C-alpha positions as CSV (number, residue, x, y, z in Angstrom):
1,M,27.9,147.5,123.8
2,P,28.8,150.2,121.2
3,N,26.3,152.1,119.1
4,Q,23.5,151.9,121.7
5,Q,20.8,154.5,121.6
6,P,22.1,157.3,124.0
7,V,20.2,158.5,127.0
8,C,19.8,162.2,126.4
9,H,20.6,164.3,129.4
10,K,20.4,167.5,127.4
11,K,20.4,168.6,123.8
12,T,23.3,170.9,123.1
13,S,23.7,173.6,120.4
14,I,27.4,172.7,120.3
15,G,28.3,171.5,116.8
16,G,31.5,170.4,115.1
17,Q,33.3,169.5,111.9
18,A,35.8,166.9,111.0
19,L,39.1,168.2,109.8
20,I,42.3,166.7,108.5
21,E,43.6,164.6,111.4
22,G,41.4,166.5,113.8
23,V,38.1,168.0,114.9
24,M,36.7,171.5,115.3
25,M,33.9,172.3,117.8
26,R,31.8,175.5,118.0
27,G,30.2,176.4,121.3
28,P,28.1,179.5,122.1
29,Q,31.2,181.4,123.3
30,V,34.3,179.6,122.2
31,T,35.4,177.7,119.1
32,A,38.2,175.2,119.4
33,M,40.0,172.7,117.2
34,A,42.3,169.8,118.1
35,V,44.6,168.3,115.5
36,R,47.0,165.4,115.7
37,H,50.4,167.0,114.8
38,V,52.9,165.1,112.8
39,S,54.9,164.7,116.0
40,G,52.0,162.7,117.4
41,E,50.9,165.3,119.9
42,I,47.5,167.0,119.9
43,V,47.7,170.7,119.0
44,E,44.8,172.8,120.3
45,E,43.7,176.3,119.1
46,Q,40.8,178.4,120.3
47,W,38.9,181.5,119.2
48,P,35.9,183.5,120.3
49,T,32.8,182.1,118.5
50,T,31.8,184.5,115.6
51,G,28.3,185.8,115.2
52,Q,27.5,186.5,118.8
53,N,26.7,190.2,118.1
54,K,25.0,189.7,114.7
55,A,22.1,191.9,113.7
56,A,18.6,191.0,114.9
57,V,17.5,190.1,111.4
58,W,20.0,187.2,111.3
59,K,18.5,185.7,114.5
60,M,15.0,185.4,112.9
61,P,13.7,182.1,111.5
62,I,14.8,181.3,107.9
63,F,17.3,184.2,108.0
64,R,19.4,182.6,110.8
65,G,19.8,179.5,108.6
66,M,21.3,181.6,105.8
67,Y,23.7,183.4,108.1
68,N,24.8,180.2,109.9
69,M,25.5,178.3,106.7
70,V,27.7,181.1,105.3
71,D,29.5,181.6,108.6
72,S,30.0,177.9,109.1
73,M,31.4,177.4,105.6
74,R,33.8,180.4,106.0
75,F,35.1,179.4,109.3
76,G,35.1,175.7,108.6
77,Y,37.3,176.3,105.5
78,K,39.7,178.3,107.6
79,C,40.0,175.5,110.1
80,L,40.4,172.9,107.4
81,M,43.4,174.7,105.9
82,R,44.9,175.1,109.3
83,S,44.5,171.4,110.1
84,A,46.2,170.5,106.9
85,E,49.2,172.7,107.9
86,L,49.3,171.2,111.4
87,A,48.9,167.6,110.1
88,G,52.0,168.1,107.9
89,L,50.4,167.9,104.5
90,E,51.9,171.2,103.3
91,D,55.3,170.1,104.6
92,E,55.0,166.8,102.8
93,D,54.2,168.6,99.5
94,S,57.2,171.0,100.0
95,E,59.6,168.1,100.8
96,S,58.3,166.2,97.7
97,C,58.9,169.3,95.5
98,E,62.4,169.8,97.0
99,Q,63.3,166.2,96.5
100,K,62.1,166.3,92.9
101,A,64.0,169.4,92.2
102,L,67.1,167.9,93.8
103,G,66.7,164.8,91.8
104,E,66.5,166.9,88.6
105,D,69.6,168.8,89.6
106,E,71.6,165.6,90.1
107,T,70.8,164.4,86.6
108,N,72.1,167.6,85.1
109,E,75.5,167.7,83.6
110,G,78.2,167.7,86.3
111,Q,75.6,166.9,88.9
112,Q,75.6,170.5,90.1
113,I,73.6,171.3,93.3
114,K,72.1,174.8,93.8
115,P,73.6,176.8,96.7
116,T,71.7,177.0,100.0
117,P,69.4,180.0,99.9
118,T,69.8,182.9,102.4
119,P,67.2,183.7,105.0
120,E,66.0,186.6,102.9
121,Q,65.6,184.4,99.9
122,K,63.7,181.9,101.9
123,A,61.4,184.6,103.2
124,R,60.7,185.9,99.7
125,K,60.1,182.4,98.5
126,E,57.6,181.6,101.3
127,K,55.8,184.9,100.6
128,K,55.6,184.1,96.9
129,D,54.4,180.5,97.7
130,K,51.6,181.8,100.0
131,L,50.4,184.3,97.4
132,L,50.4,181.5,94.7
133,M,48.6,179.2,97.1
134,S,46.0,181.8,97.8
135,F,45.5,182.4,94.1
136,L,45.1,178.7,93.5
137,M,42.6,178.3,96.3
138,V,40.5,181.1,94.8
139,V,40.6,179.5,91.4
140,S,39.9,176.0,92.7
141,S,36.9,177.4,94.7
142,V,35.5,179.1,91.7
143,L,35.9,176.0,89.6
144,G,34.3,173.9,92.3
145,V,31.3,176.1,92.5
146,A,31.0,176.1,88.7
147,L,31.2,172.3,88.7
148,A,28.6,172.0,91.4
149,I,26.2,174.3,89.5
150,G,26.8,172.3,86.3
151,L,26.2,168.9,87.9
152,F,23.4,169.6,90.4
153,L,21.5,172.4,88.6
154,Y,22.3,172.5,84.9
155,L,22.7,168.7,84.1
156,P,19.3,167.5,85.6
157,S,17.4,170.2,83.7
158,F,19.3,169.6,80.5
159,L,18.7,165.8,80.7
160,Y,15.0,166.2,81.4
161,N,14.5,168.5,78.4
162,W,16.4,166.1,76.2
163,L,14.5,163.0,77.4
164,A,11.1,164.7,77.5
165,G,11.7,166.0,73.9
166,I,12.4,162.5,72.6
167,I,9.3,161.0,74.4
168,D,7.0,163.8,73.3
169,A,8.2,163.5,69.7
170,Q,7.5,159.8,69.6
171,T,4.3,159.7,71.6
172,G,2.8,163.1,71.1
173,S,2.6,163.6,74.9
174,Q,3.4,166.8,76.8
175,W,6.0,165.6,79.4
176,A,8.2,168.6,78.6
177,N,5.5,170.9,80.1
178,N,4.9,168.8,83.2
179,A,6.5,170.8,86.0
180,A,5.7,168.2,88.7
181,V,7.4,165.3,86.8
182,R,10.3,167.6,85.9
183,G,10.8,168.5,89.6
184,I,10.8,164.9,90.7
185,F,13.2,163.8,88.0
186,E,15.6,166.6,88.6
187,G,15.5,166.1,92.4
188,I,16.0,162.3,92.2
189,L,18.9,162.8,89.8
190,R,20.6,165.3,92.2
191,L,20.2,162.8,95.0
192,V,21.7,160.0,93.0
193,L,24.7,162.3,92.0
194,F,25.2,163.4,95.6
195,I,25.1,159.9,97.0
196,G,27.3,158.6,94.3
197,Y,29.9,161.3,95.0
198,L,29.9,160.5,98.7
199,M,30.3,156.8,98.1
200,A,33.2,157.5,95.7
201,V,35.1,159.8,98.0
202,S,34.6,157.4,100.9
203,L,36.8,154.9,99.1
204,M,39.7,157.3,99.3
205,K,42.1,156.6,102.2
206,D,42.4,160.2,103.3
207,M,38.7,160.9,103.1
208,R,37.9,157.7,105.1
209,R,40.1,159.1,107.9
210,V,38.1,162.4,107.7
211,F,34.9,160.4,108.0
212,M,36.3,158.5,111.0
213,Y,37.0,161.9,112.7
214,H,33.4,162.8,111.8
215,G,32.3,159.8,113.7
216,A,34.4,160.8,116.7
217,E,32.8,164.2,116.6
218,H,29.3,162.8,116.8
219,K,30.2,160.2,119.5
220,T,31.7,162.9,121.7
221,I,28.7,165.2,121.4
222,F,26.4,162.3,122.2
223,C,28.6,161.5,125.3
224,Y,28.3,165.1,126.5
225,E,24.5,165.1,125.9
226,A,24.2,161.9,127.9
227,G,25.7,163.6,130.9
228,E,28.7,161.2,131.0
229,E,32.3,162.1,131.7
230,L,34.2,162.8,128.5
231,T,36.6,159.8,128.5
232,V,37.6,157.6,125.6
233,E,35.8,154.6,127.1
234,N,32.5,156.6,127.5
235,V,32.7,158.1,124.0
236,R,33.6,154.8,122.3
237,K,30.2,153.2,123.2
238,Q,28.1,156.1,121.8
239,R,26.3,156.1,118.4
240,R,27.9,157.9,115.5
241,F,24.7,158.9,113.8
242,H,23.5,162.3,115.0
243,P,20.3,164.1,113.8
244,R,21.8,167.6,113.9
245,C,24.5,166.9,111.3
246,G,25.6,168.8,108.2
247,T,24.9,165.6,106.2
248,S,21.3,165.6,107.3
249,F,21.1,169.3,106.5
250,L,22.4,168.8,102.9
251,I,19.9,165.9,102.3
252,L,17.1,168.0,103.6
253,M,18.1,170.8,101.2
254,L,18.0,168.3,98.3
255,L,14.6,167.0,99.3
256,I,13.2,170.6,99.7
257,G,14.7,171.3,96.3
258,I,12.4,168.7,94.8
259,I,9.3,170.5,96.0
260,V,10.7,173.8,94.9
261,S,11.5,172.5,91.4
262,M,8.0,171.3,91.0
263,C,6.8,174.8,91.5
264,I,9.0,176.3,88.7
265,P,7.1,176.1,85.4
266,I,10.1,177.5,83.4
267,K,11.5,175.0,80.8
268,T,14.6,177.0,79.6
269,V,17.6,175.3,81.3
270,W,19.7,178.4,82.1
271,L,16.7,180.4,83.3
272,R,15.8,177.5,85.7
273,V,19.4,177.5,87.0
274,I,19.3,181.2,87.6
275,I,15.9,181.0,89.4
276,K,17.1,178.1,91.6
277,L,20.3,180.0,92.5
278,A,18.1,183.0,93.5
279,I,15.9,180.9,95.8
280,L,18.7,178.9,97.3
281,P,19.0,181.1,100.4
282,L,15.3,180.3,101.1
283,V,15.9,176.6,100.7
284,V,18.9,176.8,103.1
285,G,16.7,178.7,105.6
286,I,13.9,176.2,105.5
287,G,16.4,173.3,105.8
288,Y,17.9,174.9,108.9
289,E,14.6,175.3,110.6
290,L,13.7,171.6,109.9
291,I,17.0,170.5,111.4
292,K,16.3,172.7,114.5
293,L,12.9,171.1,114.8
294,A,14.2,167.6,114.5
295,G,16.8,168.3,117.2
296,R,14.3,169.9,119.6
297,K,11.4,167.4,119.3
298,T,11.1,163.6,119.2
299,N,8.0,162.4,117.4
300,W,7.0,160.7,114.1
301,L,7.4,163.9,112.1
302,T,10.9,164.7,113.4
303,K,12.0,161.0,113.0
304,A,10.8,161.2,109.4
305,I,12.8,164.4,108.9
306,S,15.9,162.9,110.4
307,A,15.7,159.5,108.7
308,P,17.3,160.3,105.3
309,G,20.2,162.2,107.0
310,L,20.8,159.4,109.5
311,W,20.9,156.9,106.7
312,M,23.4,159.0,104.7
313,Q,25.7,159.2,107.8
314,R,26.4,155.5,107.3
315,I,28.6,156.8,104.4
316,T,29.9,160.1,105.9
317,T,30.8,158.7,109.3
318,K,33.0,155.8,110.2
319,E,33.9,154.2,113.5
320,P,36.9,156.1,114.9
321,D,40.0,154.8,116.7
322,D,40.9,156.0,120.2
323,S,43.4,158.6,119.1
324,M,40.7,160.3,117.0
325,I,38.3,160.2,120.0
326,E,41.0,161.9,122.0
327,C,41.1,164.7,119.5
328,A,37.4,165.2,119.6
329,I,37.3,165.3,123.4
330,A,40.2,167.8,123.4
331,A,38.2,170.0,121.0
332,L,34.9,169.7,122.9
333,K,36.0,170.4,126.4
334,P,37.1,174.1,125.9
335,V,33.8,175.1,124.2
336,I,31.5,173.8,127.0
337,P,30.2,177.0,128.7
338,D,30.2,177.4,132.5
339,D,26.5,178.2,132.4
340,P,24.7,175.0,131.2
341,E,21.8,177.1,129.9
342,L,23.9,178.8,127.3
343,D,24.3,175.8,125.0
344,K,20.8,174.4,125.2
345,W,19.5,173.5,121.8
């Protein structure tokens, strides 16, 4: 029967990330990704895992969480862009633009068609397109960060000040000065926004496929942890909800943020935003340590820590098909170290 509670043979430190039509896995020594190419074949790429020789301070509790999050985001973004290229999304965009241009040319007077460019012209155009794409990626990243700050930090504080001001003016109370209520209000609103965002994007066809690859990633790691052979049949029967998941980490950060917000007595919106940004690395570090604890121990406390993230994975993971499981297996096998002690959680 699928989705049965797995028998844990070992808890591994190997983690992964769903990509566009593929999966990336990071082991203690090797990182690999496997993407379903437009031709239908699985394309595999490997690199040495980064951060093996990091400074001692980044191996300490709290600090290691800060380092791992930045490193994971940096490398994960790189793999995501590469997977889009292998999956043929960039080719589709290029073909669409060319067809559109050709269609426009045909509607011109005399239906003139531009001459075929020379190899040198093609090379210059590709270089120019890459520079433009890099620029657009930087701009979109900056806008994305600004939007995230506005939605998750500025908006909750602004709304509380507005609502508390109305209530205080009508009742003569002092809700605007209540740091505890403010922190709870802001935290719950952030959770609602985050859950609403995930539910909305899960309705998109392309994102649903990414979530299916996310499920394949979890199932494959569960199969490896159960000590079973990495086959499609064995992976298919595993659960797709894993306690050591990025979704669980994000939910923990939001919950920790509620407690942190309750300890900030500042009412000025922009000042609260600046303070929260300043202490964000600390929140990241604490969240990472809680995830490690939940992955290492099994008791009532760790089950409580894992519960919100496991529930959220009902949105961010979907049951994969066999072709997706094949990609996840192909990504996991190269990163398993020869020494079984190296990837112990």
